[in-house]
TITORVO-54118 format. One record per residue: residue number from 1; residue in one letter; x, y, z of N, C-alpha, C in turn. Coordinates in Angstrom, 3 decimals, padded with zeros to 6 digits, m for minus. Layout:
<torfis>
<NUM, "a", <X, Y, Z>, <X, Y, Z>, <X, Y, Z>>
...
</torfis>
This chain:
<torfis>
<1, "m", <m000.718, m060.923, m082.068>, <m002.028, m060.326, m082.072>, <m002.637, m060.393, m080.667>>
<2, "r", <m003.265, m059.310, m080.275>, <m003.846, m059.257, m078.936>, <m005.226, m059.909, m078.922>>
<3, "t", <m005.461, m060.546, m077.848>, <m006.773, m061.164, m077.685>, <m007.700, m060.219, m076.942>>
<4, "q", <m008.942, m060.576, m076.893>, <m009.948, m059.774, m076.191>, <m009.603, m059.663, m074.701>>
<5, "n", <m009.090, m060.745, m074.133>, <m008.743, m060.772, m072.715>, <m007.595, m059.798, m072.417>>
<6, "d", <m006.593, m059.738, m073.306>, <m005.470, m058.808, m073.123>, <m005.945, m057.360, m073.176>>
<7, "l", <m006.835, m057.064, m074.102>, <m007.352, m055.703, m074.213>, <m008.161, m055.312, m072.980>>
<8, "e", <m008.928, m056.224, m072.448>, <m009.707, m055.944, m071.243>, <m008.796, m055.674, m070.056>>
<9, "k", <m007.723, m056.463, m069.919>, <m006.770, m056.250, m068.820>, <m006.080, m054.905, m068.956>>
<10, "q", <m005.704, m054.559, m070.172>, <m005.027, m053.285, m070.393>, <m005.970, m052.112, m070.077>>
<11, "a", <m007.213, m052.207, m070.516>, <m008.181, m051.143, m070.235>, <m008.444, m051.035, m068.740>>
<12, "e", <m008.516, m052.170, m068.060>, <m008.722, m052.170, m066.609>, <m007.547, m051.505, m065.887>>
<13, "r", <m006.344, m051.819, m066.328>, <m005.135, m051.244, m065.735>, <m005.105, m049.724, m065.931>>
<14, "q", <m005.459, m049.280, m067.123>, <m005.474, m047.842, m067.388>, <m006.547, m047.130, m066.548>>
<15, "a", <m007.685, m047.764, m066.388>, <m008.741, m047.170, m065.568>, <m008.297, m047.060, m064.114>>
<16, "q", <m007.595, m048.073, m063.613>, <m007.089, m048.019, m062.237>, <m006.055, m046.913, m062.082>>
<17, "r", <m005.183, m046.752, m063.074>, <m004.187, m045.676, m063.013>, <m004.851, m044.306, m063.030>>
<18, "m", <m005.903, m044.151, m063.824>, <m006.613, m042.877, m063.874>, <m007.295, m042.572, m062.552>>
<19, "k", <m007.896, m043.575, m061.922>, <m008.524, m043.379, m060.618>, <m007.487, m043.014, m059.560>>
<20, "k", <m006.334, m043.678, m059.607>, <m005.270, m043.390, m058.647>, <m004.744, m041.971, m058.840>>
<21, "a", <m004.550, m041.548, m060.089>, <m004.073, m040.188, m060.374>, <m005.090, m039.149, m059.913>>
<22, "e", <m006.361, m039.439, m060.081>, <m007.411, m038.511, m059.655>, <m007.429, m038.350, m058.139>>
<23, "s", <m007.241, m039.454, m057.428>, <m007.283, m039.377, m055.963>, <m006.026, m038.734, m055.382>>
<24, "e", <m004.906, m038.801, m056.086>, <m003.652, m038.235, m055.583>, <m003.412, m036.813, m056.057>>
<25, "r", <m004.351, m036.252, m056.796>, <m004.189, m034.891, m057.301>, <m004.134, m033.913, m056.137>>
<26, "p", <m003.178, m032.964, m056.154>, <m003.089, m032.023, m055.035>, <m004.313, m031.104, m054.973>>
<27, "t", <m004.737, m030.818, m053.775>, <m005.891, m029.948, m053.575>, <m005.446, m028.487, m053.577>>
<28, "l", <m006.415, m027.608, m053.641>, <m006.122, m026.175, m053.616>, <m005.452, m025.787, m052.303>>
<29, "l", <m005.934, m026.347, m051.201>, <m005.340, m026.054, m049.901>, <m003.893, m026.553, m049.842>>
<30, "g", <m003.650, m027.736, m050.366>, <m002.294, m028.282, m050.372>, <m001.342, m027.436, m051.202>>
<31, "q", <m001.810, m026.981, m052.358>, <m000.980, m026.124, m053.203>, <m000.729, m024.777, m052.542>>
<32, "t", <m001.728, m024.240, m051.860>, <m001.578, m022.957, m051.167>, <m000.552, m023.071, m050.049>>
<33, "v", <m000.602, m024.151, m049.300>, <000.369, m024.358, m048.216>, <001.773, m024.499, m048.798>>
<34, "y", <001.897, m025.209, m049.902>, <003.203, m025.409, m050.543>, <003.798, m024.072, m051.000>>
<35, "i", <002.999, m023.250, m051.666>, <003.477, m021.945, m052.140>, <003.789, m021.032, m050.953>>
<36, "g", <002.965, m021.075, m049.912>, <003.231, m020.264, m048.717>, <004.524, m020.655, m048.040>>
<37, "t", <004.791, m021.952, m048.000>, <006.043, m022.426, m047.410>, <007.234, m021.943, m048.221>>
<38, "l", <007.112, m022.006, m049.542>, <008.205, m021.507, m050.390>, <008.444, m020.020, m050.139>>
<39, "g", <007.373, m019.260, m050.004>, <007.514, m017.827, m049.739>, <008.216, m017.557, m048.423>>
<40, "l", <007.828, m018.280, m047.392>, <008.475, m018.081, m046.092>, <009.946, m018.490, m046.127>>
<41, "l", <010.243, m019.580, m046.821>, <011.631, m020.026, m046.907>, <012.509, m018.995, m047.606>>
<42, "f", <011.912, m018.218, m048.506>, <012.688, m017.212, m049.228>, <012.744, m015.879, m048.487>>
<43, "v", <011.631, m015.473, m047.893>, <011.532, m014.124, m047.321>, <012.141, m014.028, m045.921>>
<44, "l", <011.973, m015.036, m045.096>, <012.458, m014.942, m043.709>, <013.964, m014.698, m043.599>>
<45, "p", <014.823, m015.350, m044.374>, <016.251, m015.012, m044.270>, <016.551, m013.564, m044.671>>
<46, "m", <015.803, m013.023, m045.638>, <016.014, m011.626, m046.028>, <015.626, m010.686, m044.892>>
<47, "i", <014.498, m010.945, m044.262>, <014.051, m010.094, m043.158>, <015.020, m010.197, m041.983>>
<48, "g", <015.463, m011.404, m041.688>, <016.451, m011.584, m040.614>, <017.737, m010.838, m040.914>>
<49, "g", <018.189, m010.895, m042.157>, <019.399, m010.163, m042.551>, <019.211, m008.666, m042.444>>
<50, "a", <018.037, m008.178, m042.821>, <017.766, m006.738, m042.734>, <017.779, m006.264, m041.287>>
<51, "y", <017.125, m007.013, m040.403>, <017.104, m006.615, m038.993>, <018.495, m006.688, m038.360>>
<52, "l", <019.217, m007.753, m038.642>, <020.571, m007.883, m038.078>, <021.487, m006.790, m038.628>>
<53, "g", <021.383, m006.524, m039.922>, <022.201, m005.467, m040.525>, <021.874, m004.097, m039.979>>
<54, "r", <020.599, m003.830, m039.781>, <020.196, m002.534, m039.223>, <020.718, m002.372, m037.793>>
<55, "w", <020.679, m003.453, m037.038>, <021.201, m003.404, m035.670>, <022.710, m003.154, m035.682>>
<56, "l", <023.436, m003.847, m036.576>, <024.890, m003.642, m036.662>, <025.223, m002.233, m037.138>>
<57, "d", <024.459, m001.688, m038.092>, <024.691, m000.317, m038.544>, <024.421, 000.694, m037.435>>
<58, "g", <023.477, 000.392, m036.563>, <023.167, 001.304, m035.456>, <024.247, 001.336, m034.388>>
<59, "l", <025.097, 000.316, m034.340>, <026.167, 000.287, m033.348>, <027.280, 001.277, m033.665>>
<60, "f", <027.431, 001.629, m034.925>, <028.515, 002.504, m035.340>, <027.996, 003.916, m035.580>>
<61, "t", <028.853, 004.912, m035.376>, <028.445, 006.307, m035.562>, <028.378, 006.628, m037.042>>
<62, "g", <027.559, 007.590, m037.372>, <027.406, 007.995, m038.768>, <026.322, 007.186, m039.459>>
<63, "y", <025.948, 007.667, m040.630>, <024.889, 007.001, m041.381>, <025.508, 005.994, m042.332>>
<64, "s", <025.166, 004.759, m042.155>, <025.697, 003.708, m043.015>, <024.652, 002.618, m043.168>>
<65, "i", <024.551, 002.085, m044.364>, <023.660, 000.951, m044.588>, <024.457, m000.235, m045.144>>
<66, "r", <025.741, m000.196, m044.901>, <026.623, m001.230, m045.449>, <026.229, m002.621, m044.949>>
<67, "w", <026.065, m002.766, m043.634>, <025.713, m004.079, m043.084>, <024.309, m004.499, m043.520>>
<68, "t", <023.399, m003.549, m043.535>, <022.023, m003.872, m043.906>, <021.961, m004.419, m045.323>>
<69, "m", <022.563, m003.733, m046.261>, <022.527, m004.183, m047.656>, <023.265, m005.510, m047.833>>
<70, "s", <024.398, m005.643, m047.178>, <025.158, m006.889, m047.298>, <024.374, m008.082, m046.763>>
<71, "l", <023.755, m007.905, m045.613>, <023.037, m009.030, m045.015>, <021.697, m009.305, m045.702>>
<72, "i", <021.093, m008.298, m046.331>, <019.911, m008.572, m047.158>, <020.318, m009.433, m048.349>>
<73, "f", <021.444, m009.113, m048.968>, <021.941, m009.902, m050.092>, <022.242, m011.340, m049.656>>
<74, "v", <022.876, m011.485, m048.505>, <023.137, m012.827, m047.970>, <021.819, m013.554, m047.709>>
<75, "g", <020.820, m012.839, m047.216>, <019.503, m013.434, m046.984>, <018.847, m013.907, m048.270>>
<76, "v", <019.015, m013.133, m049.353>, <018.483, m013.551, m050.655>, <019.153, m014.843, m051.110>>
<77, "m", <020.460, m014.914, m050.943>, <021.194, m016.126, m051.342>, <020.740, m017.330, m050.511>>
<78, "i", <020.642, m017.152, m049.208>, <020.219, m018.255, m048.332>, <018.775, m018.659, m048.656>>
<79, "g", <017.914, m017.682, m048.906>, <016.532, m017.978, m049.270>, <016.430, m018.761, m050.574>>
<80, "a", <017.241, m018.383, m051.553>, <017.226, m019.110, m052.828>, <017.699, m020.547, m052.638>>
<81, "i", <018.710, m020.734, m051.818>, <019.195, m022.099, m051.540>, <018.126, m022.893, m050.803>>
<82, "n", <017.452, m022.266, m049.843>, <016.366, m022.937, m049.113>, <015.267, m023.410, m050.068>>
<83, "v", <014.851, m022.537, m050.974>, <013.786, m022.889, m051.919>, <014.243, m024.018, m052.828>>
<84, "y", <015.479, m023.932, m053.316>, <016.000, m024.987, m054.186>, <016.016, m026.338, m053.471>>
<85, "l", <016.517, m026.361, m052.254>, <016.577, m027.618, m051.513>, <015.174, m028.143, m051.183>>
<86, "f", <014.222, m027.247, m050.918>, <012.860, m027.683, m050.614>, <012.189, m028.286, m051.843>>
<87, "i", <012.379, m027.659, m052.994>, <011.773, m028.158, m054.231>, <012.445, m029.449, m054.689>>
<88, "k", <013.750, m029.522, m054.482>, <014.507, m030.695, m054.920>, <014.027, m031.988, m054.251>>
<89, "d", <013.640, m031.912, m052.991>, <013.191, m033.120, m052.266>, <011.804, m033.376, m052.579>>
</torfis>
């Protein structure tokens, strides 16, 4: 059977945990920065692949988007891996 002293300690401990959780709650600015970082980690490899592919396609005669499409796809894969590794840590 619990005594009055045990109940007071337990209530005090829970109140401290609630205060700690409240102070560590992420802010709107922190969440915005986190989502923005995820977006950049995903989009930048795609844009880099598109530019590199377009440059490689321009080196060869005729109309071709083979390099552009291939490197955009590679950029999507690299971006997905970047996001996964960022979220995992």
